C-alpha angles and dihedrals in degrees: 000000000000113000144123123229133182117245088242090063096047098101093051090050091052088056088072091078127083112243142257089044131175116243092240092052093047091049092049091049090056102039109133094022109125118209111211109217133185091266111020135331141260139200108259093214090055092049091051089052089057093058117105105224118085090214138027122214096200145000087258091057091049092047092052091049091050089055088061093055100041117107115254089245089065096091104026147322116331113265092010111163123226088218100267115129 
């Protein structure tokens, strides 16, 4: 699968899998899919391989795990404050 997706569409793209799904199967399904982030991009299959669980029960579970392996630059500028002091 060769494709580019915006980070904001990631969760809906993950819904295309049948769950539960093994990490290796999910990674293989998304090899070559580039996730376009705020500052750069990453291969979705490679990011899934970095997740810790061996299996994901739902697209939401996989999405949350991906948030743990995304670079800090994925959603904005490094060290950007949300306004809290």
